[in-house]
N, C-alpha and C positions, 0 to 999 in steps of 0.2 A: 543579534548574537545572543544565542542561549547563555546563561552563567552556568557554573560548574552543578550549583543543586537544580536546576533544573534540567542536565542534561543526566545527573545521576537519576531524577525522578523518572525522566523517559525509559533509562536504560534497566532501570527496576521494573517498569511496566511491563517492560516487552520480554523481560525474562521471565515472566508470569505468560503473557499471552504465549509467546514461541512454542510453548511447551505443548499447547491447543494441537491436536493434529492438523498438520493442513490442512487436509481436505475439510475437515469442518470448518474450519476461520475461514478456509477460500471461497466455500458453498454459500458461509451467510452472507460473507460479505457480495461476491456477484450475482449472488438471489437476491440482495438491495438493490445494488444496481439497475438490473433488466428490471426489477420488478416498476421502480421508478424509470426508468428510461429503458423499454424494448430495444428503443431503435440503435442502440450500443450493441444488443448481442453478434451481431454482425462482422464485428471489426476483431473479434474474435476466433481461430480457424484452429482448427482440431479439436482433440479432445479438453473440457474444463480443468481436467485433474491434472496435466502438465501446467497448467496456468496455476493453479492454489496453489503448488511448490515454486512455483517463479515468484509470486505473490510473496507469500513469506520471505522465501532467500532476499528478496529485495529490499523488504523491511531490513531484514536481519542487517543486512550488510549497509545500508542507512542510519540506522539506529549505531552501529560500531565508528561509524562518521563523523557522528555530531561534534566529536571535539576536535576535529580536522575540520574549519568549516571551506577553508580554499578546497581540500579535495572535494569535499560534500557538497560543495556547490557547482565544481566541476562535472562531478558524478549526475549529477539531477540534472545538468542542462544536455549532457549527451542522453541520458534516459529519454529527456524531452524530446530531443533530437528526434532519435528514433521511435518515438510514439509520434511524430507528427507521420511517418514514411507508414504505420498503421492507418493512417484514419483519424486520428485524433485531436481534436478542437482545444482550444483555449477553454471554452465552456465545460469542458467535459471535467476538466479539474475541479469545481467547487461540489458536484457530484460524487467525486472519487473523496475527497475529503468529509461530505456529510457522512457517505457510506461507512468510509474507517472509523469515524467517530462513533456511529452506531452499531456498525459490530464489535468497534472495544468496551464498549458500554455493554451489549449485552455478554462477553466474553469473561466480564471479570464481575457478570452479580452471583 
């Protein structure tokens, strides 16, 4: 469980990041993932520009739910189930976390 202070820090940080063009932030994130794991690219059908917007919208939604842990947990579980249908495996999530931290580190430099 996150403390109120931790939630405030995440929300403040996200406010800075969400103003970055989703195409730029998404391109950096997915480029990092595909450079490290090119085998993941076929999981993404259609134009990546659409995925970039979904990426930012999803992160915005999740950050907005941090103070509602039950809803947050439910929403993440639903998202996880949906991603299983896309071919995502549990081992992919470590890479997602690494790519997120790397992307956010670049965005705040």
